[in-house]
C-alpha positions as CSV (number, residue, x, y, z in Angstrom):
1,M,40.9,-112.3,227.0
2,G,44.2,-110.4,225.8
3,K,42.4,-108.6,223.0
4,I,43.3,-105.0,222.2
5,T,40.3,-102.9,221.8
6,K,39.9,-99.3,220.3
7,A,38.7,-97.9,223.7
8,G,41.9,-99.4,225.2
9,I,44.1,-97.8,222.6
10,L,42.3,-94.5,223.2
11,L,42.5,-94.3,226.9
12,F,45.7,-96.1,227.7
13,G,48.0,-96.1,224.4
14,K,50.8,-93.9,224.0
15,N,50.6,-93.4,220.1
16,Q,46.9,-93.1,219.6
17,A,47.1,-91.0,216.4
18,V,49.1,-94.1,214.7
19,F,46.4,-96.4,215.2
20,L,43.2,-94.2,215.2
21,P,44.1,-90.9,213.6
22,Q,40.4,-89.9,213.3
23,A,39.4,-91.0,216.8
24,R,36.8,-88.9,218.7
25,L,35.1,-89.8,222.2
26,R,31.6,-88.6,222.8
27,V,29.7,-88.5,226.0
28,F,25.9,-88.4,225.4
29,K,23.9,-88.2,228.5
30,F,24.0,-87.3,232.0
31,S,20.8,-88.0,233.8
32,G,19.2,-87.2,237.2
33,S,19.3,-84.4,239.7
34,E,23.3,-83.9,239.2
35,M,22.9,-82.9,235.5
36,N,25.4,-80.4,235.4
37,E,27.7,-82.0,238.0
38,G,31.3,-82.4,236.8
39,V,31.0,-80.3,233.5
40,K,33.1,-77.5,234.9
41,R,35.8,-79.9,236.0
42,I,35.9,-81.6,232.4
43,F,36.5,-78.3,230.8
44,S,39.4,-77.6,233.3
45,E,40.8,-80.8,232.9
46,M,40.6,-80.8,229.2
47,A,42.2,-77.4,229.1
48,K,45.0,-78.6,231.3
49,S,45.7,-81.5,229.1
50,Y,45.8,-79.2,225.9
51,L,42.8,-80.7,224.2
52,H,40.0,-78.9,222.4
53,E,37.2,-77.2,224.5
54,P,34.4,-79.5,224.9
55,K,31.2,-79.0,222.9
56,Y,28.3,-78.4,225.4
57,M,24.5,-78.6,224.6
58,E,21.4,-79.3,226.7
59,P,18.8,-80.5,224.3
60,G,15.6,-81.4,226.1
61,N,16.3,-83.1,229.5
62,K,19.8,-84.1,228.9
63,V,23.3,-82.8,228.7
64,V,25.4,-83.7,225.7
65,L,29.0,-83.0,226.0
66,T,31.3,-83.9,222.9
67,L,35.1,-84.4,223.8
68,E,37.8,-84.6,221.0
69,N,41.3,-85.8,221.6
70,N,43.4,-85.1,218.7
71,I,46.9,-85.9,219.7
72,L,48.7,-83.9,217.2
73,T,46.9,-80.5,218.3
74,R,47.4,-81.8,222.0
75,R,51.2,-81.9,221.3
76,S,51.2,-78.4,219.4
77,R,49.4,-76.8,222.2
78,Q,51.6,-78.2,224.7
79,D,54.8,-77.0,222.9
80,T,53.3,-73.5,222.8
81,Q,52.5,-73.4,226.4
82,L,55.9,-74.8,227.3
83,G,57.5,-72.3,225.0
84,T,55.9,-69.5,226.9
85,I,57.4,-70.9,230.3
86,L,60.9,-71.8,228.7
87,P,61.9,-69.3,226.0
88,N,64.3,-71.6,224.6
89,Y,62.2,-74.9,224.7
90,D,62.0,-75.0,221.0
91,K,66.0,-75.1,221.0
92,L,65.9,-78.2,223.4
93,T,66.8,-81.7,222.1
94,P,63.7,-83.9,221.7
95,I,64.8,-86.0,224.7
96,A,65.1,-82.7,226.8
97,Q,61.6,-81.6,225.4
98,E,60.3,-85.1,226.5
99,L,61.8,-84.7,230.2
100,V,60.4,-80.9,230.4
101,Q,57.1,-82.2,229.2
102,Y,57.1,-85.0,232.1
103,M,58.0,-82.6,234.5
104,Y,55.3,-80.0,233.4
105,N,52.6,-82.7,233.3
106,T,53.6,-84.2,236.8
107,G,53.7,-80.7,238.2
108,K,57.5,-80.7,239.0
109,L,58.1,-77.6,236.6
C-alpha cells in the first residue's frame, strides 16, 4: 500500500521521462471474435496525443500492437502542431505556451 510503481508513473505521472526515459508500453494480444476491434481508435487517439504511430502485426491468430510513448517526441510534435495553428506560438512565454497546450488538449482552442 502506498508504493509507487513503474506502471503508475507511466500512466499517471507528469514527468515520466525523468523517471523512466527508456520506457515503452507493449500490448501483445487481443483474442476472440473482436480481434481488430478498437485498433482504429488506438491509432487515432495516439495521433491526437502526438505519439508515434503504433506498430501493428497479425502473426498467427493474434494481433500484436506495440505502442510507444516518448515524452520528448510528443512535446516536439505538439509544439509543431500548435505552431501551425498559432504562428507566433514559439514566441510565447513558457507559461503562455502551457496555457495554450492546456486549452488545445481540452478542446477549448
